[in-house]
C-alpha positions in Angstrom: -7.2 7.0 1.7 -6.1 7.9 -1.7 -3.5 6.7 -4.1 -0.7 8.7 -5.7 -2.2 11.0 -8.3 0.5 10.8 -11.0 -0.1 7.0 -11.7 -3.7 7.3 -13.0 -2.7 10.5 -14.8 0.1 8.8 -16.7 -2.1 5.7 -17.3 -4.8 7.9 -18.8 -2.5 9.6 -21.1 -0.9 6.3 -22.2 -4.2 4.7 -22.9 -5.4 7.7 -24.8 -2.5 7.7 -27.3 -1.2 4.1 -27.2 -2.4 0.5 -26.9 -3.1 -1.2 -23.5 -0.1 -3.5 -24.0 2.2 -0.5 -24.3 0.8 1.0 -21.2 1.4 -2.2 -19.2 5.0 -2.4 -20.6 5.7 1.2 -19.4 4.2 0.3 -16.0 6.4 -2.7 -15.7 9.4 -0.6 -16.6 8.6 1.9 -13.9 9.3 -0.7 -11.3 12.8 -1.2 -12.6 13.4 2.5 -12.5 12.1 2.6 -8.9 14.4 -0.3 -7.9 17.4 1.5 -9.5 16.6 4.7 -7.6 16.3 2.8 -4.3 19.8 1.4 -4.7 21.3 4.8 -3.8 19.1 5.3 -0.7 21.0 4.9 2.5 19.5 4.8 6.0 20.7 7.3 8.6 21.6 4.4 10.9 23.4 2.4 8.2 26.8 3.2 9.7 25.7 2.3 13.2 26.2 -1.2 14.5 23.0 -3.2 14.3 21.9 -6.1 16.4 20.4 -8.8 14.1 19.4 -12.4 14.5 22.4 -13.5 12.5 25.0 -11.4 14.5 23.6 -12.5 17.9 22.8 -16.1 17.1 19.2 -15.5 18.1 16.7 -18.0 16.8 13.8 -17.3 14.5 11.4 -17.8 17.4 13.0 -14.8 19.1 12.5 -12.7 16.0 8.9 -13.8 15.8 8.4 -13.0 19.5 9.8 -9.5 19.0 7.5 -9.0 16.0 4.4 -10.2 18.0 5.4 -7.9 20.9 5.6 -4.9 18.6 2.3 -5.9 17.1 0.6 -6.1 20.5 2.2 -2.8 21.5 1.0 -1.1 18.4 -2.5 -2.4 18.8 -2.6 -1.1 22.4 -1.5 2.3 21.2 -4.4 2.3 18.7 -7.2 1.3 21.1 -6.0 3.8 23.7 -6.9 6.6 21.4 -10.6 6.2 20.7 -10.6 8.7 17.8 -7.9 6.7 16.1 -9.8 3.4 16.6 -12.9 5.1 15.0 -10.7 6.4 12.1 -9.1 3.0 11.3 -12.5 1.3 11.6 -13.9 3.8 9.1 -10.9 3.3 6.7 -11.4 -0.5 6.7 -14.8 0.0 5.3 -14.5 3.1 3.2 -11.5 2.1 1.1 -13.5 -0.9 -0.1 -16.9 0.8 -0.5 -15.8 3.9 -2.4 -12.3 3.8 -3.9 -12.6 0.1 -4.4 -15.9 0.4 -6.1 -14.7 3.1 -8.4 -11.6 1.1 -9.3 -13.2 -2.2 -9.9 -16.7 -1.3 -11.2 -16.2 2.1 -12.7 -14.5 0.9 -15.9 -17.4 -1.5 -16.5 -19.9 1.2 -16.6 -18.2 3.0 -19.4 -17.0 0.0 -21.3 -20.0 -0.1 -23.5 -20.1 3.7 -24.2 -19.0 5.3 -27.4 -15.5 6.1 -26.1 -15.0 2.9 -24.2 -11.5 2.6 -22.9 -10.6 6.1 -24.1 -13.5 7.6 -22.1 -12.3 5.8 -18.9 -8.7 7.0 -19.6 -10.0 10.5 -19.8 -11.9 10.1 -16.5 -8.8 8.8 -14.8 -6.8 11.8 -16.0 -9.4 14.2 -14.7 -9.5 12.3 -11.4 -5.7 12.7 -11.1 -6.0 16.5 -11.7 -8.5 16.5 -8.8 -5.9 14.8 -6.6 -3.4 17.4 -7.4 -5.7 20.3 -6.7 -6.8 18.7 -3.5 -3.1 18.5 -2.4 -2.7 22.2 -3.2 -5.8 23.2 -1.2 -4.5 21.2 1.8 -1.5 23.5 1.9 -3.7 26.5 2.8 -6.6 25.1 4.8 -6.2 24.7 8.5 -9.5 23.6 10.1 -10.0 23.8 13.8 -10.9 20.1 14.1 -8.8 18.1 11.6 -10.9 14.9 12.0 -14.3 16.4 11.6 -13.0 18.2 8.5 -11.6 14.9 7.2 -15.0 13.1 7.2 -16.9 16.1 6.0 -14.6 16.4 3.0 -14.8 12.6 2.3 -18.5 12.9 1.7 -17.6 14.7 -1.5 -16.2 11.4 -2.9 -19.5 9.5 -2.8 -21.4 11.3 -5.6 -18.9 9.8 -8.1 -20.4 6.4 -7.5 -23.9 7.7 -8.2 -22.6 9.3 -11.5 -21.2 6.0 -12.6 -24.2 4.0 -11.5 -26.7 6.2 -13.2 -24.7 6.6 -16.4 -24.8 10.3 -16.3 -23.3 12.2 -19.3 -19.6 12.0 -19.6 -19.0 15.6 -18.7 -21.0 15.3 -15.5 -19.3 12.1 -14.5 -16.0 13.8 -15.2 -16.9 16.6 -12.8 -17.9 14.1 -10.1 -14.7 12.2 -10.5 -12.7 15.4 -10.3 -14.4 16.1 -7.0 -13.7 12.5 -6.0 -10.0 12.9 -6.5 -9.9 16.3 -4.8 -11.7 15.1 -1.7 -9.6 12.0 -1.3 -6.4 13.9 -1.6 -7.5 16.6 0.8 -8.9 14.3 3.4 -5.9 12.0 3.3 -3.7 15.0 4.0 -5.9 16.2 6.9 -5.8 12.7 8.4 -2.1 12.4 8.1 -1.6 15.8 9.7 -3.9 14.8 12.6 -1.7 11.6 13.2 1.5 13.5 13.2 0.3 16.3 15.5 -1.5 14.0 18.0 0.8 11.0 18.2 4.3 11.1 19.8 7.1 10.3 17.4 8.3 7.2 19.2 4.8 5.6 18.6 3.9 7.2 15.3 5.6 4.5 13.2 3.6 1.6 14.7 0.3 3.4 14.4 1.0 4.4 10.8 1.8 0.8 10.1 -1.7 -0.2 11.3 -3.1 2.6 9.2 -1.3 1.5 6.1 -2.1 -2.2 6.6 -5.8 -1.3 6.7 -5.8 1.3 4.0 -3.8 -0.8 1.5 -4.0 -4.3 2.8 -7.7 -4.6 2.6 -8.0 -3.4 -0.9 -7.3 -6.7 -2.7 -9.9 -8.4 -0.6 -12.4 -5.6 -1.4 -11.6 -5.8 -5.1 -12.3 -9.5 -5.1 -15.6 -9.1 -3.3 -16.7 -6.2 -5.4 -16.0 -8.1 -8.6 -18.0 -11.0 -7.4 -20.9 -8.8 -6.2 -20.9 -6.9 -9.5 -21.2 -10.2 -11.5 -23.8 -11.6 -9.1 -26.1 -8.6 -8.5 -25.3 -6.2 -11.3 -22.7 -3.4 -11.5 -25.0 -0.5 -11.2 -26.9 -1.9 -8.2 -23.7 -2.6 -6.3 -22.5 1.0 -7.0 -25.7 2.4 -5.6 -25.4 0.2 -2.5 -21.7 1.1 -1.9 -22.6 4.8 -2.3 -25.2 4.6 0.4 -23.0 2.6 2.8 -19.9 4.8 2.1 -21.9 7.9 3.0 -23.4 6.2 6.0 -20.2 5.0 7.7 -18.6 8.5 7.0 -21.5 10.4 8.7 -21.5 8.0 11.7 -17.8 8.3 12.2 -17.8 12.1 11.7 -20.5 12.5 14.5 -18.8 10.0 16.9 -17.9 11.8 20.2 -14.2 11.1 20.1 -13.9 12.6 16.6 -16.0 15.7 17.5 -13.9 16.3 20.6 -10.6 15.8 18.9 -8.0 18.4 19.6 -4.4 17.7 18.5 -1.9 18.6 21.2 1.3 20.5 20.6 3.6 17.6 21.3 7.2 18.2 22.5 9.0 14.9 22.1 11.9 16.2 24.2 9.9 17.1 27.3 8.5 14.6 29.8 6.3 11.6 29.1 4.4 11.1 25.9 0.7 11.2 25.4 -0.6 7.7 25.4 -4.2 8.6 25.4 -4.6 7.9 29.1 -5.6 10.5 31.7 -2.7 11.9 33.5 -0.2 10.9 30.8 -0.2 14.1 28.8 2.9 16.1 27.8 3.5 19.2 29.8 3.6 21.3 26.6 0.1 20.4 25.4 -1.6 23.5 26.6 -4.4 25.8 25.3 -4.7 29.5 25.3 -5.5 29.6 29.0 -2.5 27.6 30.0 -4.5 24.5 30.7 -3.6 21.1 29.2 -5.4 20.1 26.1 -7.3 16.8 26.1 -9.9 15.1 23.9 -12.7 16.9 25.7 -11.5 20.4 24.7 -12.1 21.7 21.3 -11.6 24.9 19.4 -8.2 26.0 20.7 -5.4 26.9 18.3 -2.9 24.5 19.7 -0.3 25.1 17.0 -0.1 28.9 17.2 3.3 30.5 18.1 1.8 32.2 21.2 0.5 28.9 22.6 3.8 27.1 21.9 5.7 30.0 23.6 3.5 29.9 26.7 3.8 26.1 26.8 7.6 26.3 26.7 7.6 28.9 29.5 5.3 26.8 31.6 7.5 23.7 31.1 10.6 25.6 32.3 8.7 26.8 35.3 7.6 23.2 36.2 11.1 21.9 35.8 12.6 24.5 38.1 
C-alpha cells in the first residue's frame, strides 16, 4: 500500500540541489547498481536439481497449464478467506484513489506556486520522513485486531488530498503529507503482519502474489485514468472526489464483518493440516486463552502470547498421544 520511503527522499534531495536531468540520470544508474547486486544473490535451492521444461522435454503448453493451475489455486485461497477478499478489493481501489492521485495530480497543484518543482521536492522529502517514522511506530504497536487497525490508520492518508486540492499553505500541506507517508507505512506493515500470521506458509506466496499484483499492477492503469480525469474535469475537483471515495471505501471495508471479526491464529506449519479458511480445517495449535480454537468469529484474544503458544503446544502433544 505504500512505496519504499528512500526513493522519494533521494529524489527530493536531488531535485532541490540539482537539475531534473541529473536526477533522472542518477535514477537510471540505480538500476545498474541493483542489477550488479543481484548477480551475487543465490537461491537456497540453487544446488538442488530442478525440473524444468527444458530438462524434461515438456511443452510450453504444459508450462502454461501449470501456471493456470497455480493461478486458480491462488484465487481459491483468496476467496476462501473473506477478510482477505475484502482487503484485496479495498486495495484495488485505494491505491488508485489516494496514492495514485497524490503521485499524478499532486505535482500539478504546486507547479504554479512560488517554489514550483522545489516545493514539490520538499514535500516528497517530508513524505518520506513520514514513511520512516511510520515504520518505526509499527515496531512497537501491537493492536488486538490488525485489520481494523489497518483501515483506521489508512484514513489518515486522505487529508493530504484535501490539502493539495484546496491549495493550503505549504507548511500545512507538508504536515498532511507527513501524516500521509506515516499512515501508509504503518498500515502496510499491519497488513503484511496480518497476512503472515493468518496464512500458512505453504500458501502465503500465492496470496502475496495476488496482493502485489493488485497493489502494484493496477497503479499504471490508475495513473492513466487520473491523468485523463484531471485534464478533463480539473485537477482540484478530481482530488476532492478521490478523497471522498478513498475515505468511503476504507470506512466500508473497516466495518465489514469479516474484518471486524478477524483474529490471526498462531499457525504451526509443522503440525497437522493448514488453515484454509474453511470450518473444520483449522490447525490444532490455533487456540485462545481458554484452550478453544480461534476462528474468524472470535476476537480479542492474544493469540501470539507465549502462554497461549505454550498451552497450544501441550494441547497438540496430548491430541497426538
